[in-house]
Phi, psi and omega in degrees: 000133182292161178295140177239121183271137178226134178261146185297146179280145176278122181295337176084356181267352174066215187293329181295323176294323179294324177298329177291347180271006178300133178279177177300321178295316180296318179295324179294317178297317181296317179294320179295323179294317178296318179296319179295320178296319178295319179295322179296325179290320181288318185270348180072032181257107182292325179296322179294329177294320179296320177295318179297317179297320179297316180295323182282325184284327185302309178294329178292322177294320178297320178297316182296315180295316181293324179294320183287336181258008188289340181257019183248029175229132177242154181232149178226152180228139175235122180249122183216118354274171179276345177231127183220150177283156175302140186071003174278185185228136176236148182249133179243119179254134180242137179230131178246126179244132176265122177247021179267160176275351180245150177291149177277167172271205178291134181246133175243120188250135177220130178252133180278127176227151178297157181301327182294342180265001178108185180293158179291128179287136179231142181223148173245122183248139174293170180301143181253129179291161178304127182077007183276178185212144173228141180232134176225166180208158174213166183239146175237142180230086183289140178266333183243143177291161181149189178236119189242129175279140175245121181108183003286159181282139176243136183233128178252120182258142175229152176277166183300336182265357180071026182276333187216146175230131177236132179253130178235148176249144177263153198272003186223163177217167177245167183236129176255122177264122180252114183266165176297158175295135178246118179261134177293130180258146181291140178282076184274160167263103181284128190298154177094161179222135178234170182289348182280351186221173177107177184297329182293344181270357185245099182245165175224160180287331178268113182274178190287321186288145180297325182281346183262005182294134176257104184273171173218168181293149180293137176240151181301129181100348178295145178291126181294341179289346180264008179293131178261102191289327180296315179291325177300317179293326182288316186265349179076014175216161185290126181238146179233158176287144176290148175288148177294136180237083182293151177271120186282150174286141183252149175217140174245127176256118182257124180245120177277119181244013182298127179297329181288348184262357184226151175237147173088163179223170178105173185295338181256014181282159179297326179296318179294328176296318180294318179295317178296322178295318178296319178295316181297318180294315181299314180295318181300313182286326176297321179294339181257019171091005179283153164264122191243139173235138179256127180233139175253175182295340178281353182091355179286145184237154166256100186278166172271190183288354183269016174116174182299135179079006180277195185244130174287140180098356182289327177224352177268161173296147183298327179294321178292320178295320178296322177297321177298316178296314184293322178297323178291315181290340177294335184248358184295142182225175178298145175257159180274358182290158178239358184230155176267011184301316179302320177293322178297320179297323179288315184286342181296330179267006180277138179281200182294151180157175181277137176238120178241121185239144174240104185258149168271215179293132179242123170275182185297319181295315181289328176294320178294322178293318178295324180298325181282352179290334179285125179279153180298127181084353179272175182243131183224133180233126184236134171249114186250119179272121181274113183299323183296316181292325178290332178273357179080021180240149179290141178238132184263335187270350185295317181296324179293322178294318178297319179296324178296319177293319181293324178294336177273002177101003178282151162266100188252126182235135176281149180243117179259164178303135180079009181294144179264123179297317176302322178294319178293322179297318178294323178294323178296323178291326180284344184288335178078013182254348180259168184279168177282069188290312184295320180295316180293321179296324179292335180269353185293000000 
């Protein structure tokens, strides 16, 4: 992220506010000067009066000089990168430029950061010469996903004698986006074949035969090697072959966010595991040519550029589509819903394609509803987090819920504490119940 310059805000209190910045040393000098002046009047000592005036005037002069130069310092911040995964590391660079004609005194720099990012970084800078510059940096390592403001920057100025300190705030801040952890998944061949994937799903407008070519008019920039001369002679204008437009494989990633289905908070909670799993799956499939849509239990979707409810990655670069998904998952939170019905209503109109779901606790009613989400002939893969095992208690109903999903054609896998998503993904491929998603995505 480029440097952004911010000038300090004017407190608006003027010189009186600057007087409030007198340090203990400055107040002591001022009090000693007033006392000396008073003693000189009582004792009639003119020399003592001169000493008192010097002691009293010195801190006042420091206040005046510091007040007049308080708006002649600018600050800049560089955040790299602006998006980082949880447990990742971002670097924040701060630059202070002096635009004053006088050297500054000792500078104490403090940047405001949220509590989740650790203690506030503080720096002590030596005096800066006129037109000089100082640069410092610090690192943040967020444990939890989210969007965190950095700043505003606070700068404490002191005069060379330490008589006065002024604190100023800068008017802007930057934002660090912390996305869920993304684990690389193995490029497996998931067993089985369905009508939603395979070579038969990838067609183009230009067919194989020379007589079956559907041409279009020449446009500026078209490759001349694609000119179709037979059609050009027939229509009397330059015609070119259409580019092949393969039909991409589709996938829907369903994330259960019901607060009633998860227990606990923090980076090691089951909900964070599910969010990280949804992020890893979306990125993995986007990299393999899938068009991916993210759906939550509330029925809300992260669409692609083709409109509400569409698929990300259908016309955008996979990196851009992955960024859209990750930015959304960085802010996703528990929902107040208790049913998967809104998600079922959305998925009911979805055609063939791969469905990957991350469920929390499922009772019998919700398990039956989830079982009906799989369309006939489609492929569905479910990761079900067992609340009892995460709480350290035995659970009797989890196996029955999994069996209910499997009887409906799902590849359903239980998720225990500390489970590895790549390991479960590999296990799903070995089960032979899911479609050849990775192979089809690579040919899309």
